[in-house]
N, C-alpha and C positions, 0 to 999 in steps of 0.2 A: 433509941426513940423519933431525935431529927430526924433523922436518914431514913428513916419508916415512912414518917407525916408526906418528908418533903417526896421519896418514888408514888405513894401514894397520888399526893397532885396531881403529878405524870404524865401517872396509871390511867387517870379519874378525868382525862383530857389527851387534846388531839393535838399536833406539833403542826406547824406551818405547811401549810402548801409552797412545793418551790418555787412559785412566782410570788407568792408571801414572804419566803425567805425576800426575796432577791427588791425587795419595795425596803424594806428593812433596813436589809444593808444599806442599802444607799441611803436613807435616810442619817443611818448611826453615823456613815463616811463623810456627811454634811454634818455633822456636829461638830466632826473632829476638827476637818477644815476653819471653819471656822471659831475655834481653838476654848470645846469643851471636851479636851481629851479627857478626863478624870471619867464627865459621861460616857463618852463615847468607850474608855475601857473596861467600864461597869458592864453597859448593853451587849458591846462586841463577845467579849468570856465572860465575866460570870452569872451572863440567863437566860434560863429554857426559855424560848417564847411558846405559847398556844396559844389554838386558834378558837376551841371551844374551853367553858369554864370547864374547871374541875370542882368535885365535889362541894369543898371547901366554899370555892365563890359562890355553886348552887348555893346551899345553905346558910350562909352569911346576907345574898341579894349587892347588888349594886342599883342604882339607878342610869340611866342613860348616861354611859360614858362610851369612850376610841377604846380604851382599856381600862385594866385591872393590873395593880403589882399584888403579889403575894410575898410579905414582906415578914421575916430576913429569907423568906426562904431562894431570894433572886426569881420568880415568876411570871410574868405579864402575859394576858392574857389581853391577845388580840380582836374584838370585835372585827365584824366585815366593816363596822363604820366606817372603824381605821383605815379602811382600805379603797373606799367607798366614799367616804365626806369629804376629805383634803384634798385643796385642787392639783397638789405636788407636791414632789418631795419634803422641803420645806414647811408646810405647813404636820405632815406626819415626823421630820423632826421633833416639831413642836410638842407635837403630843409629847414622844420618846424624852423628851428633856425634860416632861413634864412628872411623868414613869418615872424619870432616872431618881429623878429627888427623895422620892418614896422607897427607894431600892438603899440609899441613904440614912433610911428613918423617919425621912420626915413623914410630918403629917398635909393632908389638903392642904390643908390654908400658906401653911408652908409653901410649896408644893408649886403651888400656883402662881404665886408670890414671887418666887424665884423665876418662874419660866415666864412670865411677865414683864418684868424687871431689866432680864435676859432676854427679851426676843428684838432690841434692833439687835443685837451681837448674831445670831441667827441668822438675820435677815429677812424677821418675821415681821414688815412694816405695815402699816396700818394705808400706808398711799396703795402700795400693793394688793392688802387683802381685807382689806375694810369691807365689803361687803362679800368674804366667802362666811358660809357656816360657822366653820371651828374658829374663826376671827371673829366670829356674832357672840359664836356663846361664851367664851372663854374669857371677851370684854363686859358678859355680862354680870358669870359670874366674880370678875377683878372686881368689878366698881361696885356688886353689891359688899364681898366680904371687905375692899379698902377702899373707901370710895374717895379717904385725904392723898389714894393717887393718879387722882382725874378731878385735881384746884388748881392746880393751873393754867399759861394762856389767860389773854387779854379776859374771855369772860370765863373764869374762875373756876371752869368745867369741862380744862383737858387733859388731856393720858401727861402726867408730867414725867413718862419716862416710854 
């Protein structure tokens, strides 16, 4: 039954184009270089990347997102925004890091928290990315979910990580 479900997810969606696949591979390589070997292994070896929604994603729906993960089937749909909005490979790697946490069975809150805590290790820093759309959206979501993570610094409102 699981094999039929998995196959139906793949058959009802489209794979990545070669240039999209190259961007994904570069972002995964960056994750690996920055010490996220477990996440990189899963993304590289176990995931089926898709460029359009499967029947399940269409049925369930999703809010604005760069990507969607179908756990436990290890299928990640990468939406056009994943390729268009991030300013570089590091930001795409940050999105994939978040999705990798879903591949391990974590919910949205845990994936968001984990990715935010790991951003410096990834090289995704406020100094370089504070003006980007991906940073802005992620910071707003994280600040709303985890206000305690932004109670540092002299002003008591700065990012603690």
